[in-house]
Structure formats: structure tokens, C-alpha cells
N, CA, C and O atoms as a MOPAC input file, in Angstrom:
PM7 MOZYME 1SCF
protein

 N      2.10400 1     0.45400 1    19.28400 1
 C      1.56300 1    -0.07800 1    18.05300 1
 C      2.18600 1    -1.44400 1    17.82200 1
 O      3.40700 1    -1.58500 1    17.89600 1
 N      1.36500 1    -2.45600 1    17.54300 1
 C      1.85700 1    -3.80400 1    17.32200 1
 C      2.55100 1    -3.93900 1    15.98200 1
 O      2.39900 1    -3.09300 1    15.10100 1
 N      3.31500 1    -5.01100 1    15.83900 1
 C      4.07400 1    -5.21300 1    14.60500 1
 C      3.15800 1    -5.38700 1    13.40400 1
 O      3.51900 1    -4.99400 1    12.29400 1
 N      1.97800 1    -5.97000 1    13.60400 1
 C      1.03900 1    -6.13800 1    12.50200 1
 C      0.54600 1    -4.78200 1    12.00800 1
 O      0.42300 1    -4.55700 1    10.80400 1
 N      0.26600 1    -3.88800 1    12.94100 1
 C     -0.18700 1    -2.55100 1    12.55900 1
 C      0.91400 1    -1.79100 1    11.83400 1
 O      0.64200 1    -1.04400 1    10.89400 1
 N      2.13900 1    -1.97700 1    12.26100 1
 C      3.26800 1    -1.30900 1    11.61300 1
 C      3.41900 1    -1.82000 1    10.18800 1
 O      3.60000 1    -1.03000 1     9.26100 1
 N      3.34600 1    -3.13400 1    10.00500 1
 C      3.45800 1    -3.71700 1     8.66200 1
 C      2.32600 1    -3.23000 1     7.76900 1
 O      2.54200 1    -2.89900 1     6.60300 1
 N      1.11600 1    -3.18700 1     8.32600 1
 C     -0.04400 1    -2.73900 1     7.55200 1
 C      0.15900 1    -1.30700 1     7.08700 1
 O     -0.02500 1    -0.98700 1     5.91300 1
 N      0.53900 1    -0.45700 1     8.01700 1
 C      0.72700 1     0.95500 1     7.68100 1
 C      1.87200 1     1.12600 1     6.69300 1
 O      1.79100 1     1.95800 1     5.79000 1
 N      2.93500 1     0.34800 1     6.85600 1
 C      4.07000 1     0.42300 1     5.93200 1
 C      3.63500 1     0.04700 1     4.52200 1
 O      4.04700 1     0.69000 1     3.55600 1
 N      2.80700 1    -0.98700 1     4.39300 1
 C      2.31500 1    -1.38700 1     3.07600 1
 C      1.42900 1    -0.30700 1     2.46600 1
 O      1.51900 1    -0.02900 1     1.27000 1
 N      0.58200 1     0.29600 1     3.27600 1
 C     -0.28300 1     1.36000 1     2.77300 1
 C      0.53900 1     2.55100 1     2.28700 1
 O      0.29000 1     3.08400 1     1.20600 1
 N      1.50900 1     2.96300 1     3.08400 1
 C      2.33600 1     4.11700 1     2.72100 1
 C      3.18100 1     3.79900 1     1.49000 1
 O      3.29800 1     4.63000 1     0.59000 1
 N      3.76600 1     2.61500 1     1.44300 1
 C      4.57100 1     2.22900 1     0.28000 1
 C      3.71300 1     2.23500 1    -0.98100 1
 O      4.16000 1     2.66700 1    -2.04300 1
 N      2.49200 1     1.75700 1    -0.85600 1
 C      1.58300 1     1.76300 1    -2.00000 1
 C      1.25200 1     3.17000 1    -2.46000 1
 O      1.21700 1     3.44500 1    -3.65900 1
 N      1.00800 1     4.05700 1    -1.51100 1
 C      0.70700 1     5.44600 1    -1.85800 1
 C      1.89300 1     6.10500 1    -2.55600 1
 O      1.71800 1     6.86700 1    -3.50600 1
 N      3.09600 1     5.80600 1    -2.08200 1
 C      4.30300 1     6.37600 1    -2.69300 1
 C      4.47500 1     5.85000 1    -4.11200 1
 O      4.76600 1     6.61600 1    -5.03100 1
 N      4.29700 1     4.54700 1    -4.29100 1
 C      4.42600 1     3.97200 1    -5.63800 1
 C      3.39300 1     4.55800 1    -6.58800 1
 O      3.69600 1     4.84600 1    -7.74600 1
 N      2.17700 1     4.73200 1    -6.09700 1
 C      1.14600 1     5.33600 1    -6.94100 1
 C      1.54300 1     6.74500 1    -7.35700 1
 O      1.40900 1     7.11700 1    -8.52300 1
 N      2.02800 1     7.52100 1    -6.40500 1
 C      2.43300 1     8.89600 1    -6.69900 1
 C      3.58100 1     8.92700 1    -7.70300 1
 O      3.57300 1     9.73400 1    -8.63200 1
 N      4.56300 1     8.05400 1    -7.52100 1
 C      5.67900 1     7.99100 1    -8.47100 1
 C      5.19400 1     7.57100 1    -9.84900 1
 O      5.63400 1     8.11200 1   -10.86300 1
 N      4.28700 1     6.60800 1    -9.87900 1
 C      3.72700 1     6.16900 1   -11.15700 1
 C      2.98000 1     7.28700 1   -11.85800 1
 O      3.09400 1     7.45100 1   -13.07300 1
 N      2.21500 1     8.05900 1   -11.09500 1
 C      1.49300 1     9.19400 1   -11.67700 1
 C      2.45300 1    10.25700 1   -12.18300 1
 O      2.27700 1    10.79500 1   -13.27600 1
 N      3.46600 1    10.55700 1   -11.38700 1
 C      4.43000 1    11.59600 1   -11.74700 1
 C      5.19500 1    11.22700 1   -13.00700 1
 O      5.42900 1    12.07300 1   -13.87000 1
 N      5.58600 1     9.95800 1   -13.11000 1
 C      6.40200 1     9.50500 1   -14.23600 1
 C      5.57300 1     8.91500 1   -15.36900 1
 O      6.12700 1     8.39500 1   -16.33700 1
 N      4.25800 1     8.99200 1   -15.25400 1
 C      3.34600 1     8.40900 1   -16.23900 1
 C      3.68100 1     6.93300 1   -16.47100 1
 O      3.74100 1     6.45800 1   -17.60500 1
 N      3.89600 1     6.22900 1   -15.36600 1
 C      4.26500 1     4.81900 1   -15.39800 1
 C      3.10600 1     4.00900 1   -14.81400 1
 O      2.95600 1     3.90100 1   -13.59700 1
 N      2.29300 1     3.44400 1   -15.70300 1
 C      1.10200 1     2.72600 1   -15.25600 1
 C      1.44100 1     1.45100 1   -14.49600 1
 O      0.70300 1     1.04600 1   -13.59700 1
 N      2.54900 1     0.82200 1   -14.85200 1
 C      2.94400 1    -0.40200 1   -14.15200 1
 C      3.25400 1    -0.10300 1   -12.68400 1
 O      2.80000 1    -0.82300 1   -11.79400 1
 N      4.01600 1     0.94400 1   -12.43400 1
 C      4.34500 1     1.29600 1   -11.05600 1
 C      3.09500 1     1.74100 1   -10.30800 1
 O      2.92200 1     1.41700 1    -9.13300 1
 N      2.23900 1     2.47000 1   -10.97400 1
 C      1.00100 1     2.91400 1   -10.34700 1
 C      0.15800 1     1.70500 1    -9.94800 1
 O     -0.40900 1     1.67000 1    -8.85500 1
 N      0.07700 1     0.72200 1   -10.83100 1
 C     -0.67400 1    -0.50300 1   -10.53100 1
 C     -0.08400 1    -1.27100 1    -9.36700 1
 O     -0.81400 1    -1.80100 1    -8.53000 1
 N      1.23000 1    -1.33100 1    -9.31400 1
 C      1.88400 1    -1.99600 1    -8.18300 1
 C      1.58800 1    -1.25900 1    -6.88000 1
 O      1.42800 1    -1.87600 1    -5.82600 1
 N      1.51800 1     0.04900 1    -6.96400 1
 C      1.19200 1     0.84400 1    -5.78300 1
 C     -0.21200 1     0.56600 1    -5.28900 1
 O     -0.44600 1     0.44700 1    -4.08600 1
 N     -1.14400 1     0.46300 1    -6.22100 1
 C     -2.52800 1     0.14800 1    -5.85500 1
 C     -2.57800 1    -1.21200 1    -5.17300 1
 O     -3.25000 1    -1.37800 1    -4.15500 1
 N     -1.86500 1    -2.18400 1    -5.73500 1
 C     -1.85100 1    -3.53100 1    -5.15800 1
 C     -1.21600 1    -3.52700 1    -3.76800 1
 O     -1.70700 1    -4.19100 1    -2.85600 1
 N     -0.14500 1    -2.79200 1    -3.61400 1
 C      0.55900 1    -2.73000 1    -2.32500 1
 C     -0.32600 1    -2.08400 1    -1.25900 1
 O     -0.37800 1    -2.53600 1    -0.11500 1
 N     -1.01100 1    -1.03000 1    -1.65700 1
 C     -1.90700 1    -0.35500 1    -0.72100 1
 C     -3.07700 1    -1.27300 1    -0.35700 1
 O     -3.50700 1    -1.31500 1     0.79600 1
 N     -3.58600 1    -2.00300 1    -1.34700 1
 C     -4.68300 1    -2.93900 1    -1.08300 1
 C     -4.24800 1    -4.02400 1    -0.10900 1
 O     -5.03900 1    -4.47500 1     0.71900 1
 N     -2.99200 1    -4.44000 1    -0.20800 1
 C     -2.46200 1    -5.42800 1     0.73300 1
 C     -2.53300 1    -4.88900 1     2.16000 1
 O     -2.90200 1    -5.61200 1     3.08500 1
 N     -2.18400 1    -3.63500 1     2.33000 1
 C     -2.26100 1    -3.01200 1     3.65300 1
 C     -3.68500 1    -2.95300 1     4.16900 1
 O     -3.93600 1    -3.20100 1     5.34800 1
 N     -4.62100 1    -2.62200 1     3.28400 1
 C     -6.02700 1    -2.57000 1     3.68800 1
 C     -6.54000 1    -3.96500 1     4.04800 1
 O     -7.32200 1    -4.11900 1     4.98600 1
 N     -6.10100 1    -4.97600 1     3.30300 1
 C     -6.51200 1    -6.34900 1     3.60400 1
 C     -5.96600 1    -6.78800 1     4.95900 1
 O     -6.65400 1    -7.47200 1     5.71700 1
 N     -4.74200 1    -6.39900 1     5.26000 1
 C     -4.16500 1    -6.73000 1     6.56200 1
 C     -4.96200 1    -6.06400 1     7.67700 1
 O     -5.14100 1    -6.64200 1     8.74900 1
 N     -5.43500 1    -4.86200 1     7.42700 1
 C     -6.23600 1    -4.16500 1     8.42700 1
 C     -7.55800 1    -4.89500 1     8.63800 1
 O     -7.98100 1    -5.10200 1     9.77600 1
 N     -8.20300 1    -5.28000 1     7.55200 1
 C     -9.48200 1    -5.98000 1     7.65700 1
 C     -9.31100 1    -7.31300 1     8.38400 1
 O    -10.15200 1    -7.70000 1     9.19500 1
 N     -8.22500 1    -8.00200 1     8.08700 1
 C     -7.95000 1    -9.27800 1     8.74800 1
 C     -7.73300 1    -9.06200 1    10.24500 1
 O     -8.18500 1    -9.86100 1    11.06500 1
 N     -7.04800 1    -7.99400 1    10.58900 1
 C     -6.77600 1    -7.69800 1    11.99300 1
 C     -8.02100 1    -7.30900 1    12.76400 1
 O     -8.10700 1    -7.55100 1    13.96800 1
 N     -8.98800 1    -6.71000 1    12.08200 1
 C    -10.22300 1    -6.28900 1    12.73600 1
 C    -11.22300 1    -7.42700 1    12.86200 1
 O    -12.14700 1    -7.35900 1    13.67200 1
 N    -11.04000 1    -8.47000 1    12.06400 1
 C    -11.99500 1    -9.59400 1    12.07000 1
 C    -11.80800 1   -10.49500 1    13.26600 1
 O    -12.53000 1   -11.48100 1    13.41500 1

């Protein structure tokens, strides 16, 4: 797996974790950051496929 794929997956997983923590703690700010972090991972994937 290339370093770009690792970074992409790391961003996606980090985003999912932040979202889960935000949901668990009823923290909308953390949940929003998680969504943004996960979106960054998806954008990296789209860029890599283009």
C-alpha cells in the first residue's frame, strides 16, 4: 500500500473515530470535525483515482 493510500485511510479512520466520540459525548463540534476529517480522506481518494 502506498503512502498516499495509508494517509487517506488514516484520515478516514480518524474521522470516523472523531464522529463516534462526538456522538457518544453529545459533542457536535467534535462530530463536525470528524465529518471534515473523513471527507478529507475521501477527497484524497478521489484525487488519487483521477
